[in-house]
C-alpha beads as a LAMMPS data file, in Angstrom:
LAMMPS data file: protein, C-alpha beads

422 atoms
421 bonds

1 atom types
1 bond types

-500.0 500.0 xlo xhi
-500.0 500.0 ylo yhi
-500.0 500.0 zlo zhi

Masses

1 110.0

Atoms # bond

1 1 1 -66.355 -107.696 186.697
2 1 1 -69.340 -109.038 185.104
3 1 1 -66.796 -111.686 184.059
4 1 1 -65.284 -112.024 187.240
5 1 1 -69.157 -112.480 188.651
6 1 1 -69.757 -115.064 185.895
7 1 1 -66.896 -117.234 187.052
8 1 1 -67.778 -117.047 190.328
9 1 1 -71.064 -118.679 190.350
10 1 1 -70.009 -120.778 187.577
11 1 1 -67.310 -121.728 190.362
12 1 1 -70.241 -122.405 193.194
13 1 1 -71.773 -124.492 190.334
14 1 1 -69.365 -126.603 189.368
15 1 1 -68.911 -127.068 193.297
16 1 1 -72.209 -128.029 193.948
17 1 1 -72.563 -130.307 191.086
18 1 1 -71.171 -133.439 191.870
19 1 1 -73.445 -133.721 194.847
20 1 1 -76.491 -133.004 192.891
21 1 1 -75.618 -135.022 189.981
22 1 1 -74.638 -138.225 192.113
23 1 1 -78.317 -138.152 193.617
24 1 1 -79.863 -137.543 190.030
25 1 1 -77.885 -140.239 188.657
26 1 1 -79.431 -142.703 191.170
27 1 1 -79.261 -143.817 195.093
28 1 1 -80.093 -147.471 193.753
29 1 1 -82.255 -150.080 191.998
30 1 1 -85.101 -152.770 192.277
31 1 1 -83.561 -155.651 191.694
32 1 1 -86.637 -157.763 191.620
33 1 1 -90.294 -157.065 192.599
34 1 1 -92.963 -159.329 193.877
35 1 1 -96.344 -157.732 193.966
36 1 1 -96.772 -153.789 194.197
37 1 1 -94.865 -151.049 194.968
38 1 1 -94.794 -146.895 194.067
39 1 1 -92.403 -144.965 193.617
40 1 1 -93.012 -140.843 194.408
41 1 1 -90.578 -138.774 192.759
42 1 1 -90.820 -135.182 193.160
43 1 1 -94.499 -135.414 194.610
44 1 1 -95.548 -137.377 190.941
45 1 1 -96.382 -140.997 191.899
46 1 1 -96.545 -143.795 189.548
47 1 1 -96.104 -147.866 189.603
48 1 1 -92.176 -149.335 189.689
49 1 1 -91.105 -152.206 187.975
50 1 1 -88.085 -154.062 187.935
51 1 1 -84.761 -152.225 186.749
52 1 1 -86.481 -148.374 187.993
53 1 1 -83.680 -146.488 189.497
54 1 1 -84.645 -144.203 192.788
55 1 1 -82.777 -141.253 194.165
56 1 1 -82.813 -139.160 197.249
57 1 1 -85.616 -138.330 198.529
58 1 1 -87.305 -140.539 196.747
59 1 1 -90.137 -142.615 198.519
60 1 1 -91.340 -146.378 197.760
61 1 1 -94.081 -148.161 199.192
62 1 1 -94.975 -152.029 198.401
63 1 1 -98.145 -153.229 199.189
64 1 1 -99.673 -155.878 201.093
65 1 1 -98.151 -159.759 200.029
66 1 1 -95.540 -157.708 198.323
67 1 1 -91.480 -158.666 198.212
68 1 1 -89.099 -156.012 196.881
69 1 1 -84.857 -155.983 196.315
70 1 1 -83.394 -152.798 196.132
71 1 1 -79.864 -152.904 195.429
72 1 1 -78.272 -149.632 195.885
73 1 1 -74.965 -147.617 194.355
74 1 1 -72.679 -149.006 197.038
75 1 1 -73.236 -152.903 196.863
76 1 1 -75.657 -152.436 199.636
77 1 1 -78.669 -154.502 199.589
78 1 1 -82.754 -154.088 201.540
79 1 1 -84.954 -156.644 201.225
80 1 1 -88.590 -155.291 202.236
81 1 1 -91.870 -157.641 202.436
82 1 1 -95.219 -157.201 203.016
83 1 1 -96.659 -153.431 203.102
84 1 1 -93.890 -150.951 203.837
85 1 1 -92.311 -148.428 203.053
86 1 1 -89.560 -146.967 202.224
87 1 1 -87.542 -143.177 202.155
88 1 1 -84.181 -142.408 201.084
89 1 1 -83.758 -139.401 203.521
90 1 1 -80.287 -138.987 202.718
91 1 1 -78.048 -141.173 200.248
92 1 1 -74.425 -138.921 199.498
93 1 1 -72.500 -142.222 197.494
94 1 1 -68.818 -141.440 195.670
95 1 1 -66.761 -144.187 195.632
96 1 1 -63.341 -142.543 194.763
97 1 1 -63.607 -140.755 198.348
98 1 1 -62.926 -142.929 201.369
99 1 1 -64.961 -139.686 203.209
100 1 1 -68.495 -137.834 203.222
101 1 1 -70.567 -140.576 202.324
102 1 1 -73.724 -140.942 203.814
103 1 1 -77.262 -143.067 203.685
104 1 1 -80.167 -142.573 205.522
105 1 1 -83.269 -145.046 205.259
106 1 1 -86.672 -145.119 206.530
107 1 1 -87.522 -148.358 206.542
108 1 1 -91.000 -148.686 207.660
109 1 1 -93.685 -151.010 209.135
110 1 1 -92.230 -154.147 206.348
111 1 1 -90.278 -156.780 207.467
112 1 1 -86.661 -156.354 205.786
113 1 1 -83.486 -157.806 205.937
114 1 1 -80.035 -155.160 205.347
115 1 1 -76.899 -156.560 204.084
116 1 1 -74.135 -153.535 204.177
117 1 1 -72.441 -152.056 201.178
118 1 1 -68.685 -150.227 200.512
119 1 1 -70.187 -147.774 203.102
120 1 1 -70.473 -150.020 205.872
121 1 1 -67.095 -150.796 205.644
122 1 1 -65.652 -147.272 206.319
123 1 1 -63.645 -146.563 208.894
124 1 1 -66.347 -143.795 210.577
125 1 1 -69.578 -145.163 208.885
126 1 1 -72.246 -142.711 208.386
127 1 1 -75.250 -145.347 207.474
128 1 1 -78.535 -144.902 209.987
129 1 1 -81.731 -147.257 208.977
130 1 1 -85.112 -145.355 210.456
131 1 1 -87.383 -147.875 211.790
132 1 1 -90.457 -147.587 213.273
133 1 1 -89.663 -147.278 216.800
134 1 1 -86.020 -146.377 216.920
135 1 1 -82.814 -145.876 214.953
136 1 1 -80.279 -148.302 213.782
137 1 1 -76.569 -147.227 213.079
138 1 1 -74.787 -149.710 211.265
139 1 1 -71.095 -151.471 210.785
140 1 1 -70.222 -153.658 208.085
141 1 1 -73.748 -154.957 209.020
142 1 1 -75.601 -157.676 208.057
143 1 1 -79.597 -157.748 210.084
144 1 1 -83.291 -158.723 209.853
145 1 1 -86.070 -157.428 211.416
146 1 1 -89.903 -157.173 211.654
147 1 1 -92.736 -155.328 213.466
148 1 1 -95.381 -158.183 215.134
149 1 1 -98.097 -157.143 216.935
150 1 1 -96.823 -154.144 217.668
151 1 1 -93.113 -155.273 218.886
152 1 1 -90.087 -154.437 216.580
153 1 1 -87.631 -157.314 216.268
154 1 1 -84.483 -156.722 214.825
155 1 1 -81.756 -159.532 214.429
156 1 1 -77.684 -159.151 214.002
157 1 1 -75.659 -161.637 211.922
158 1 1 -72.762 -159.810 210.930
159 1 1 -70.870 -156.744 211.945
160 1 1 -72.218 -153.983 214.549
161 1 1 -75.042 -152.412 215.461
162 1 1 -76.772 -149.518 217.747
163 1 1 -80.451 -149.580 218.133
164 1 1 -81.582 -146.103 219.807
165 1 1 -84.371 -143.736 220.129
166 1 1 -85.849 -141.555 223.233
167 1 1 -85.751 -143.951 225.880
168 1 1 -82.478 -145.111 225.309
169 1 1 -80.152 -147.613 223.387
170 1 1 -78.361 -151.064 223.358
171 1 1 -75.635 -152.135 221.529
172 1 1 -76.217 -155.376 218.940
173 1 1 -73.486 -157.668 218.690
174 1 1 -73.555 -160.383 216.324
175 1 1 -75.610 -163.623 216.933
176 1 1 -77.762 -161.246 219.189
177 1 1 -81.345 -159.654 218.809
178 1 1 -83.155 -157.208 220.310
179 1 1 -86.924 -156.270 221.027
180 1 1 -88.673 -152.964 221.393
181 1 1 -92.412 -152.297 221.978
182 1 1 -92.812 -148.164 221.231
183 1 1 -90.796 -144.877 219.981
184 1 1 -90.951 -143.999 223.919
185 1 1 -89.463 -147.307 225.366
186 1 1 -85.482 -148.220 225.161
187 1 1 -84.619 -151.123 223.074
188 1 1 -84.281 -154.212 225.479
189 1 1 -80.732 -155.815 226.605
190 1 1 -79.536 -157.749 223.210
191 1 1 -79.470 -161.430 223.906
192 1 1 -77.999 -164.307 222.020
193 1 1 -80.595 -165.631 219.785
194 1 1 -80.963 -169.282 219.318
195 1 1 -81.880 -170.564 215.284
196 1 1 -85.182 -171.002 215.595
197 1 1 -85.633 -167.248 216.641
198 1 1 -83.482 -166.304 213.642
199 1 1 -85.972 -168.635 211.777
200 1 1 -88.961 -166.996 212.796
201 1 1 -87.696 -163.451 212.246
202 1 1 -86.063 -164.882 208.612
203 1 1 -89.549 -166.314 207.437
204 1 1 -91.452 -162.977 207.375
205 1 1 -88.487 -161.325 205.066
206 1 1 -88.518 -164.732 203.126
207 1 1 -92.291 -165.244 202.631
208 1 1 -94.543 -162.578 201.613
209 1 1 -96.900 -164.900 202.824
210 1 1 -95.962 -165.870 205.881
211 1 1 -95.598 -162.198 206.911
212 1 1 -99.613 -161.167 206.033
213 1 1 -100.476 -164.297 207.885
214 1 1 -100.983 -163.630 211.866
215 1 1 -97.848 -163.899 213.716
216 1 1 -98.862 -165.433 216.884
217 1 1 -101.539 -167.281 216.011
218 1 1 -101.821 -171.168 217.331
219 1 1 -104.891 -172.280 215.598
220 1 1 -103.730 -173.469 212.216
221 1 1 -105.119 -176.388 210.007
222 1 1 -103.512 -177.985 207.293
223 1 1 -105.256 -175.106 205.156
224 1 1 -103.466 -172.199 206.803
225 1 1 -100.189 -174.190 207.137
226 1 1 -100.551 -174.390 203.390
227 1 1 -101.265 -170.374 202.857
228 1 1 -98.831 -169.085 205.309
229 1 1 -96.073 -171.650 203.714
230 1 1 -94.858 -172.201 207.486
231 1 1 -91.895 -174.124 206.902
232 1 1 -88.187 -173.348 206.840
233 1 1 -85.440 -174.649 205.293
234 1 1 -82.228 -176.665 206.859
235 1 1 -83.325 -175.866 210.292
236 1 1 -80.520 -177.061 212.835
237 1 1 -81.858 -180.070 214.743
238 1 1 -83.852 -179.958 217.775
239 1 1 -82.428 -180.984 221.063
240 1 1 -83.081 -184.521 221.496
241 1 1 -85.717 -185.286 224.782
242 1 1 -84.500 -187.382 227.805
243 1 1 -84.361 -189.759 227.770
244 1 1 -84.376 -191.140 223.856
245 1 1 -87.313 -192.974 222.530
246 1 1 -90.933 -193.167 223.144
247 1 1 -92.178 -192.767 226.360
248 1 1 -90.126 -190.876 228.912
249 1 1 -88.865 -192.187 232.160
250 1 1 -91.060 -190.663 234.979
251 1 1 -88.701 -188.385 236.426
252 1 1 -88.475 -186.729 232.313
253 1 1 -92.139 -186.265 232.115
254 1 1 -93.895 -182.926 232.816
255 1 1 -96.468 -183.431 235.881
256 1 1 -99.714 -184.235 234.000
257 1 1 -101.935 -183.134 236.953
258 1 1 -100.639 -180.317 239.394
259 1 1 -101.326 -181.512 243.435
260 1 1 -104.738 -179.935 244.832
261 1 1 -103.359 -177.919 247.364
262 1 1 -101.295 -176.268 244.136
263 1 1 -104.207 -175.361 242.352
264 1 1 -105.829 -172.278 241.764
265 1 1 -108.925 -171.300 243.375
266 1 1 -112.008 -172.858 242.711
267 1 1 -113.587 -169.213 242.340
268 1 1 -111.272 -168.805 239.357
269 1 1 -112.086 -171.959 237.143
270 1 1 -114.685 -171.158 235.052
271 1 1 -117.638 -173.673 233.511
272 1 1 -115.247 -173.304 229.780
273 1 1 -112.562 -174.198 231.791
274 1 1 -113.590 -177.453 233.421
275 1 1 -115.281 -178.594 230.388
276 1 1 -112.252 -178.246 227.942
277 1 1 -110.549 -179.978 231.322
278 1 1 -112.904 -182.820 230.900
279 1 1 -112.675 -183.195 227.273
280 1 1 -108.494 -183.360 227.450
281 1 1 -109.216 -186.351 230.057
282 1 1 -110.765 -188.145 227.500
283 1 1 -108.612 -187.490 224.614
284 1 1 -105.664 -189.560 224.030
285 1 1 -102.486 -187.839 225.254
286 1 1 -99.087 -187.855 224.033
287 1 1 -95.778 -188.463 225.941
288 1 1 -93.999 -185.220 226.517
289 1 1 -90.181 -185.403 228.050
290 1 1 -88.661 -182.526 229.986
291 1 1 -86.351 -181.380 228.337
292 1 1 -82.881 -179.923 231.074
293 1 1 -82.742 -176.328 231.563
294 1 1 -79.106 -175.282 232.088
295 1 1 -79.562 -171.979 233.418
296 1 1 -75.661 -171.136 233.003
297 1 1 -76.422 -167.296 231.853
298 1 1 -79.726 -168.146 230.706
299 1 1 -83.235 -168.514 232.127
300 1 1 -83.257 -170.546 235.586
301 1 1 -85.862 -173.277 236.158
302 1 1 -87.016 -174.422 239.543
303 1 1 -89.687 -177.235 240.232
304 1 1 -92.128 -177.260 242.781
305 1 1 -94.915 -179.759 243.807
306 1 1 -95.681 -180.110 240.376
307 1 1 -95.353 -176.519 238.886
308 1 1 -92.055 -175.336 237.045
309 1 1 -90.856 -172.002 237.692
310 1 1 -88.622 -170.472 234.719
311 1 1 -86.710 -166.957 235.667
312 1 1 -85.328 -164.933 233.197
313 1 1 -83.721 -161.780 233.434
314 1 1 -83.963 -161.057 229.866
315 1 1 -86.481 -161.863 227.262
316 1 1 -85.908 -165.694 226.072
317 1 1 -87.686 -168.516 224.569
318 1 1 -87.409 -171.682 226.820
319 1 1 -87.703 -175.689 225.671
320 1 1 -89.920 -176.885 227.963
321 1 1 -90.595 -180.329 226.880
322 1 1 -90.591 -182.773 223.853
323 1 1 -92.222 -185.434 222.143
324 1 1 -90.950 -188.439 219.961
325 1 1 -93.150 -187.825 217.053
326 1 1 -91.902 -190.795 214.758
327 1 1 -93.305 -193.408 217.326
328 1 1 -96.873 -191.065 217.536
329 1 1 -97.390 -190.616 213.872
330 1 1 -99.269 -187.490 214.412
331 1 1 -99.754 -185.979 210.792
332 1 1 -102.952 -185.403 209.413
333 1 1 -104.280 -185.623 213.258
334 1 1 -105.425 -182.417 214.497
335 1 1 -103.191 -181.927 217.784
336 1 1 -103.882 -179.440 221.089
337 1 1 -100.908 -178.219 223.096
338 1 1 -102.269 -176.389 226.415
339 1 1 -101.106 -175.510 230.119
340 1 1 -101.784 -173.132 232.772
341 1 1 -99.029 -170.360 232.912
342 1 1 -99.367 -167.567 236.050
343 1 1 -96.405 -164.619 235.398
344 1 1 -94.683 -163.328 238.398
345 1 1 -93.607 -159.634 238.665
346 1 1 -92.947 -159.959 234.623
347 1 1 -92.259 -157.483 232.172
348 1 1 -94.125 -158.144 229.088
349 1 1 -96.059 -161.120 228.112
350 1 1 -95.641 -165.196 227.943
351 1 1 -97.224 -167.577 225.383
352 1 1 -96.493 -171.114 224.254
353 1 1 -94.703 -171.827 220.909
354 1 1 -95.079 -175.492 219.535
355 1 1 -92.553 -176.735 216.719
356 1 1 -92.337 -179.847 214.867
357 1 1 -89.095 -180.942 213.318
358 1 1 -89.902 -182.752 209.955
359 1 1 -88.524 -185.981 208.114
360 1 1 -89.498 -188.091 205.622
361 1 1 -87.890 -186.359 202.690
362 1 1 -88.745 -182.649 204.370
363 1 1 -86.230 -180.294 205.897
364 1 1 -87.414 -177.681 208.259
365 1 1 -90.652 -176.919 210.372
366 1 1 -93.872 -176.206 211.088
367 1 1 -94.589 -174.121 214.349
368 1 1 -97.312 -172.096 215.273
369 1 1 -97.411 -169.525 218.445
370 1 1 -100.459 -168.880 220.830
371 1 1 -102.420 -165.689 219.875
372 1 1 -101.842 -162.329 221.755
373 1 1 -104.916 -162.379 223.439
374 1 1 -104.599 -166.021 225.460
375 1 1 -100.459 -164.499 226.372
376 1 1 -100.123 -164.406 230.185
377 1 1 -99.393 -161.434 232.331
378 1 1 -98.544 -160.490 235.626
379 1 1 -102.216 -159.077 235.848
380 1 1 -103.592 -162.395 234.614
381 1 1 -103.002 -164.880 237.514
382 1 1 -103.322 -168.408 236.884
383 1 1 -104.573 -168.345 233.241
384 1 1 -105.227 -171.967 230.708
385 1 1 -103.715 -171.219 227.114
386 1 1 -104.451 -173.177 224.597
387 1 1 -103.687 -173.547 220.499
388 1 1 -104.143 -176.400 217.684
389 1 1 -102.520 -177.162 214.968
390 1 1 -102.277 -179.926 212.264
391 1 1 -99.996 -181.303 210.219
392 1 1 -100.470 -182.271 206.552
393 1 1 -100.157 -186.257 205.495
394 1 1 -96.348 -185.200 204.015
395 1 1 -95.092 -183.509 206.847
396 1 1 -93.860 -186.765 208.664
397 1 1 -92.424 -185.663 211.800
398 1 1 -89.625 -186.419 213.568
399 1 1 -90.163 -184.343 217.345
400 1 1 -92.841 -182.145 218.738
401 1 1 -91.145 -179.357 221.259
402 1 1 -93.009 -177.226 223.055
403 1 1 -91.565 -174.133 224.446
404 1 1 -92.116 -170.471 226.362
405 1 1 -91.396 -167.876 225.027
406 1 1 -90.947 -164.981 227.862
407 1 1 -91.096 -161.380 226.141
408 1 1 -89.101 -159.643 229.236
409 1 1 -87.477 -160.254 232.590
410 1 1 -89.287 -162.145 235.364
411 1 1 -90.820 -165.086 236.443
412 1 1 -93.277 -167.440 234.694
413 1 1 -94.915 -170.111 236.482
414 1 1 -96.274 -173.521 234.199
415 1 1 -98.173 -176.227 235.260
416 1 1 -100.164 -179.306 233.364
417 1 1 -98.201 -178.838 230.302
418 1 1 -100.206 -181.422 227.689
419 1 1 -100.085 -182.376 224.426
420 1 1 -103.485 -184.522 223.239
421 1 1 -105.020 -185.451 220.002
422 1 1 -108.118 -183.840 219.184

Bonds

1 1 1 2
2 1 2 3
3 1 3 4
4 1 4 5
5 1 5 6
6 1 6 7
7 1 7 8
8 1 8 9
9 1 9 10
10 1 10 11
11 1 11 12
12 1 12 13
13 1 13 14
14 1 14 15
15 1 15 16
16 1 16 17
17 1 17 18
18 1 18 19
19 1 19 20
20 1 20 21
21 1 21 22
22 1 22 23
23 1 23 24
24 1 24 25
25 1 25 26
26 1 26 27
27 1 27 28
28 1 28 29
29 1 29 30
30 1 30 31
31 1 31 32
32 1 32 33
33 1 33 34
34 1 34 35
35 1 35 36
36 1 36 37
37 1 37 38
38 1 38 39
39 1 39 40
40 1 40 41
41 1 41 42
42 1 42 43
43 1 43 44
44 1 44 45
45 1 45 46
46 1 46 47
47 1 47 48
48 1 48 49
49 1 49 50
50 1 50 51
51 1 51 52
52 1 52 53
53 1 53 54
54 1 54 55
55 1 55 56
56 1 56 57
57 1 57 58
58 1 58 59
59 1 59 60
60 1 60 61
61 1 61 62
62 1 62 63
63 1 63 64
64 1 64 65
65 1 65 66
66 1 66 67
67 1 67 68
68 1 68 69
69 1 69 70
70 1 70 71
71 1 71 72
72 1 72 73
73 1 73 74
74 1 74 75
75 1 75 76
76 1 76 77
77 1 77 78
78 1 78 79
79 1 79 80
80 1 80 81
81 1 81 82
82 1 82 83
83 1 83 84
84 1 84 85
85 1 85 86
86 1 86 87
87 1 87 88
88 1 88 89
89 1 89 90
90 1 90 91
91 1 91 92
92 1 92 93
93 1 93 94
94 1 94 95
95 1 95 96
96 1 96 97
97 1 97 98
98 1 98 99
99 1 99 100
100 1 100 101
101 1 101 102
102 1 102 103
103 1 103 104
104 1 104 105
105 1 105 106
106 1 106 107
107 1 107 108
108 1 108 109
109 1 109 110
110 1 110 111
111 1 111 112
112 1 112 113
113 1 113 114
114 1 114 115
115 1 115 116
116 1 116 117
117 1 117 118
118 1 118 119
119 1 119 120
120 1 120 121
121 1 121 122
122 1 122 123
123 1 123 124
124 1 124 125
125 1 125 126
126 1 126 127
127 1 127 128
128 1 128 129
129 1 129 130
130 1 130 131
131 1 131 132
132 1 132 133
133 1 133 134
134 1 134 135
135 1 135 136
136 1 136 137
137 1 137 138
138 1 138 139
139 1 139 140
140 1 140 141
141 1 141 142
142 1 142 143
143 1 143 144
144 1 144 145
145 1 145 146
146 1 146 147
147 1 147 148
148 1 148 149
149 1 149 150
150 1 150 151
151 1 151 152
152 1 152 153
153 1 153 154
154 1 154 155
155 1 155 156
156 1 156 157
157 1 157 158
158 1 158 159
159 1 159 160
160 1 160 161
161 1 161 162
162 1 162 163
163 1 163 164
164 1 164 165
165 1 165 166
166 1 166 167
167 1 167 168
168 1 168 169
169 1 169 170
170 1 170 171
171 1 171 172
172 1 172 173
173 1 173 174
174 1 174 175
175 1 175 176
176 1 176 177
177 1 177 178
178 1 178 179
179 1 179 180
180 1 180 181
181 1 181 182
182 1 182 183
183 1 183 184
184 1 184 185
185 1 185 186
186 1 186 187
187 1 187 188
188 1 188 189
189 1 189 190
190 1 190 191
191 1 191 192
192 1 192 193
193 1 193 194
194 1 194 195
195 1 195 196
196 1 196 197
197 1 197 198
198 1 198 199
199 1 199 200
200 1 200 201
201 1 201 202
202 1 202 203
203 1 203 204
204 1 204 205
205 1 205 206
206 1 206 207
207 1 207 208
208 1 208 209
209 1 209 210
210 1 210 211
211 1 211 212
212 1 212 213
213 1 213 214
214 1 214 215
215 1 215 216
216 1 216 217
217 1 217 218
218 1 218 219
219 1 219 220
220 1 220 221
221 1 221 222
222 1 222 223
223 1 223 224
224 1 224 225
225 1 225 226
226 1 226 227
227 1 227 228
228 1 228 229
229 1 229 230
230 1 230 231
231 1 231 232
232 1 232 233
233 1 233 234
234 1 234 235
235 1 235 236
236 1 236 237
237 1 237 238
238 1 238 239
239 1 239 240
240 1 240 241
241 1 241 242
242 1 242 243
243 1 243 244
244 1 244 245
245 1 245 246
246 1 246 247
247 1 247 248
248 1 248 249
249 1 249 250
250 1 250 251
251 1 251 252
252 1 252 253
253 1 253 254
254 1 254 255
255 1 255 256
256 1 256 257
257 1 257 258
258 1 258 259
259 1 259 260
260 1 260 261
261 1 261 262
262 1 262 263
263 1 263 264
264 1 264 265
265 1 265 266
266 1 266 267
267 1 267 268
268 1 268 269
269 1 269 270
270 1 270 271
271 1 271 272
272 1 272 273
273 1 273 274
274 1 274 275
275 1 275 276
276 1 276 277
277 1 277 278
278 1 278 279
279 1 279 280
280 1 280 281
281 1 281 282
282 1 282 283
283 1 283 284
284 1 284 285
285 1 285 286
286 1 286 287
287 1 287 288
288 1 288 289
289 1 289 290
290 1 290 291
291 1 291 292
292 1 292 293
293 1 293 294
294 1 294 295
295 1 295 296
296 1 296 297
297 1 297 298
298 1 298 299
299 1 299 300
300 1 300 301
301 1 301 302
302 1 302 303
303 1 303 304
304 1 304 305
305 1 305 306
306 1 306 307
307 1 307 308
308 1 308 309
309 1 309 310
310 1 310 311
311 1 311 312
312 1 312 313
313 1 313 314
314 1 314 315
315 1 315 316
316 1 316 317
317 1 317 318
318 1 318 319
319 1 319 320
320 1 320 321
321 1 321 322
322 1 322 323
323 1 323 324
324 1 324 325
325 1 325 326
326 1 326 327
327 1 327 328
328 1 328 329
329 1 329 330
330 1 330 331
331 1 331 332
332 1 332 333
333 1 333 334
334 1 334 335
335 1 335 336
336 1 336 337
337 1 337 338
338 1 338 339
339 1 339 340
340 1 340 341
341 1 341 342
342 1 342 343
343 1 343 344
344 1 344 345
345 1 345 346
346 1 346 347
347 1 347 348
348 1 348 349
349 1 349 350
350 1 350 351
351 1 351 352
352 1 352 353
353 1 353 354
354 1 354 355
355 1 355 356
356 1 356 357
357 1 357 358
358 1 358 359
359 1 359 360
360 1 360 361
361 1 361 362
362 1 362 363
363 1 363 364
364 1 364 365
365 1 365 366
366 1 366 367
367 1 367 368
368 1 368 369
369 1 369 370
370 1 370 371
371 1 371 372
372 1 372 373
373 1 373 374
374 1 374 375
375 1 375 376
376 1 376 377
377 1 377 378
378 1 378 379
379 1 379 380
380 1 380 381
381 1 381 382
382 1 382 383
383 1 383 384
384 1 384 385
385 1 385 386
386 1 386 387
387 1 387 388
388 1 388 389
389 1 389 390
390 1 390 391
391 1 391 392
392 1 392 393
393 1 393 394
394 1 394 395
395 1 395 396
396 1 396 397
397 1 397 398
398 1 398 399
399 1 399 400
400 1 400 401
401 1 401 402
402 1 402 403
403 1 403 404
404 1 404 405
405 1 405 406
406 1 406 407
407 1 407 408
408 1 408 409
409 1 409 410
410 1 410 411
411 1 411 412
412 1 412 413
413 1 413 414
414 1 414 415
415 1 415 416
416 1 416 417
417 1 417 418
418 1 418 419
419 1 419 420
420 1 420 421
421 1 421 422
C-alpha cells in the first residue's frame, strides 16, 4: 500500500516537473543593456547584467535613460527604453509541443518594440502584452509602442494584433496604428500611418535620451536638439511643395493674413498676442507653399475667406505647407512657426508639427511639436499656437514642412500659418 502511494505521488510529481522545470530554466535572457536594470526574483531584488536569465513571475525594472533588449526562449525579442517594468506573468514554452505554449507579459511605462517568436506563429497563438491602458493579443507580430503625455501609441508593421480593454477593442493590421487615452476608453480605430509617424514612435524605442525628453516640445535650441538626438536615419523624402522652387505661386501660398471679417473678436485678443503679431510682422518671412490634401479615404480640406478647414474621421497628421529650405539657408538661425487654430466638435486636441528634411551628407530629419499646453481643443475657440527651433550648422536642410496633428475626429480651422526667422 505504501509503495502504491509512493508511486502515485511520484507520478504526480513527474507529470508536474516539465512545466516547473521549464519555468526555472529560464523564460528569457537580458541580451543587451544600456543603463540600469533590476531583477526581482522570489521577492529578492538585485542588479541585472547582460546574460542574466529571468523566469515566470520575475519582475524587471529599468531606470530612466536605460535601454534593455530581452531575448525569449521561443526566439521573441522585446526592447524596452526608458523607465519601465516588465513582468513575466506567464511563460510556458516547449519547442516539442505544438499546443499548450503561452506567454503573458506586462510591459509598463517604457517605450517598447516586440518581435514575435515561435509561439506567435502557432496556429492558435496565446501571446499577450499587457500595456498601461489595455491588452494586445498578437500573432506573427512586429510592433512598437510608447506612452507619451498620457496617451499610449501602438504601431504594427507585421502580423496581426487586437488591442482591447474594458472600453472596447480594435483590430490592427500591418501598416496601421492606434492610440488609447485610459483604461476606460476604447482604443481608437486603427488608421494607416505614414513614414513620419512611424519614425516619431520608433525614435523613443531607439533612443533612451529621446524617450526622456518631452515628446511634444517645440522650443528646441541647438543644444537640446543635440541632447535629444532628434534625428532618424533613412527617412523617406517628404512630399515636394507645389510648385517646385523657392517662392510659391500666389494660389499655392498659405494666406499671410485672414480677412478682417473672419478675424477673432477683438475682445479675445490679448496684449501679449498683439505684441507677438507685431514682432512677427517685422521679421523676415519664409515663403510656404500649400500642399494639396487629397481627401480620398482621409482628411478633407476646404478653404474659404483665408481659412483652411481640415475635417477627419480619425486621428491623422495632415501636411499643410512646405518651404524650399535650400534657397533660404536657415541653419544656425532660430526659426518660429505660428498659426491660429480653432477646433470645432473635435474629440481630443490638435497642434502643429514641423519637420526638416536634411541633406548635405546627413540623412534623416529633426522636428518639433507644440507642447501639450499650447494644443487647441474644442473649448478654446481661436487660439494662437507657436513653436521655435534651430538647426545646427552641419544640418543643411532641403525642406521644412509644417503639419497639423489631429488627435481624434472632428474639424480644425487653420489660418495665418507663418514661418519666420527669429
